[in-house]
N, C-alpha and C positions, 0 to 999 in steps of 0.2 A: 265766460265770454267766447270760447271757442266750441261751445256746444258739445264739449266731451264729459260732461259732469254725469251723465247717465240718469239725471232727473227726469221723471215723467213730465209730460205737458200737460198742464192743468187743464188747457182748453179742451182736450179730449174728452173732460167730463162735463164741461159747459155746454159745448155744441150738441151733445144729445138731449139737452132740455130745451132746444130749439128746433126741433124737428117739424113745426108748422108756423105759418104766419101767425097763428093765434098764439103759440107759445113765444115767438119774438115780441108780439105786442105786450104779452105779461111779465116777461122776463127782463125786458130792456131796461126796467126801472130799479132791478134789484142790483145793489152795491155790494162788492166783496174787498174786504181788506187784503193786503198784501200776506198777512199770516194765515188768512183763510185759504188764500190760493196755494201757498206752500203746503198746507196741511192737506189740501185735495191731491196733490202731487205726490206726497209722501205716503198716502194709503197703497201706493203702488210700488213694486219692486224696481229698483234702478234697470235702466237698459243694460244690455250686455255688449251691444256694439260700439265701436270706437266713437263714431260720430252721430248724433241725433238731434235735430232741432227741438228747442224746448224753450216756449214762452216764460217756463218757470225760472229758468236761468237769469233771464231780465230782471224778474220781480225780486229775485234773490240779491241780485247786484244792487238794485235800489236801496235794498235793506242793509247791505253791507255800506253802501256810501253813507247811509244815516248813522250808522253805528261808527264809522271811522271819523266823519266830520263833523257830526253832529246836527248836520242840516239835512234838509229834504233834498232827494236826488234833483227835483225841480229847480231848487236854488243853484246848485251846482252846475246845472245844464245851462240855465240863463246867464250865469255869470261868466262862465268858461267858455261857452259856445254861442248862444243868441246874440248876447250883448256885443261881444268882441267883432262878430262876422256882421252884425248891424242886420240881422233877420227879423225885419220890422212885422212880417206877416206870420210869424212862427210863436204860437204860445203853448203853455203846458196848462191844459184845463182840468187836470185832475179828473174827478167823477162827473163834471159837467157835460151832459150829454148832447148839447146842441152846438152847431157850427157858426161861426160868425158869417154874417152875409156880406157880399154874396157867396154862395158855395153852389158845387154841384150836388146833385143828389144821386144817392147809391139805390141800386135795385138788384135784390136777390130773386133767385128763381129757385123754389123749393123742390119742383119736380120737372122732369124733361116734358117741354112742351107747356108746362104750366104758367101761371101768371108771373109777372114781374113785380115784386111788392118793393114800396119804398121803405128803406131800411136806413135812412140817412141819420135817425136818431140812434146814436151808438147804444149797443148793449154794455151796461157798466160793469159787468161782471168780467167783460174780455177787454184787455188792452187799456185797462185804466189806471195802470201804474207805470213803472219804468220800463214795462214791455211794449208800451204803445200810445202813452197818452201824451201825445203831441200832434197839434195841427199846423200845417204849413202849406206852401204853395209850391208850385213847380219851379218859380223863380228862386225862391229859398234854397229850396233843396238843391238846386244847381249850384249856388253859391256854397253851400255848405260842402257837398262832395268835391268841389274843385279845391277849396282851401284844404281839406282832409289829405286828399290824394297828393296834392301839390306841395305839401309839406308846410303850409302856414298855419297850421291849427295845432300841431304836436311836435316835439323833438323828433329828430330823425331817428333815436333809437326806439321810441315808442311807435312810431309809424311803422318801422321795420318788424316790431312785435306783431302789429295788427295784421301785416300782409304776409306772415309765416303761415303756411297753409298745412291743413289736415286735409285728406281725401273725403269727398263726399259722394254719395250714391248718384248715379246718371239721374238726370232730370230735363223734361223738356225745355228748360229755360237755358241749357247751355253751360250752367255754372259747374266748375271742375274742382274746385277746392274752397275750403273755407278758413279764414284767419280768426281774428278777434272782432267779431261783428262785421266782417267783410267777406263777400264771395268774390271769387275772380272767374272772369268770363273771357276765355280767349276768343278773339275776332279772327274771321276768315280772312281778313287782309293783312294779318299780322298783328303781333302784340295782343293787348288785352284790355279788358275794362275791370275796375273795381266797382262791386255793386251791392247793394241789398234792397229789399223791397219789404213789402208789407200788404197784409190783405185782412179782410174781415168780411161781414156780411154786406155784399153789394159793391166790393170794390177790390181792385188789385193796383199796386203802385210799385214801381221800379225805378231807382235812381242809381245812375253809373258815370264814371268817369274814367278816360284812358290814363295809362301808367303815368303820363307826365302831367295830367290834369287839363291837357289842352282841349279836349273835346268832353262835353258832358251832356247828358240827357236825362229827362225825367218823363216816364210814360204813365199815365194814369187811366184806368178802365173803370167805368162806373156801373158795372153790372157783373153778375157772378151767378154760377150754378153750382148745386150741390152734386151734379152729376160729374163723376171723374172723367169721363170721356170727353165730355164738354170743356172742362177746364183744362185737360191736357191739351187739348186742339187749340184753345186760346192760348196757353202759355207758347206753344209752338208758332203760333202767328206773332205774338208780342217778341219772340226770339228772332224771327225773320226781319220784323219792323226795326229793332232795336240795332241788328247787326247791320242792315243796310244804311241806317241812319248814322251809325258810329264809322262807318267805312266809307262813306260818301266823301 
């Protein structure tokens, strides 16, 4: 959960199969089981750096939950988090690729200056398990992160473990360390926020709350580019927006 396992991120083997809009339209229906995704990752040697983000870690965590509890991770999440916090617009859809209405649409740009392609229907081989198969809203995400950081969701010792950081490489989002599923983002006005985000074909999302849980924010962007320069610029713009909003 601290992304220090060295396990290769299976998504790096999936994304090359989505190099054109036609690839996306064909591959979006293909389902991959957790064991198949782990097998993809294990074809590669472990990373030698101390920290490296890998979706494979979450897939494996879901398998561990099933092994330990005898129940699917979705059941544990619903009973331990979704139901107690009354997250009424949060669901665990499994491999179901469609969003409940009403919803925003995602748009992916494959080439610089190229057309924006509607990618709202999710690619089921990506994020279809414990690494991302949750649908939510900005309101529910704000409720969740406030409860987590504010100490209402976990015992104090477990929250302290989540907030024990290892160093992460510099990135344009401004994050400076990673705990157990949480980034830390220092704020220019003092203090900092606990945050995590997610992205996929056509979207970027970040949710965060200040140290005391008093200020929270969810930012969602419904277009994305495969051009790294464009994405770095967007990440820097989101950072500016986030820091101004959190410090206002």
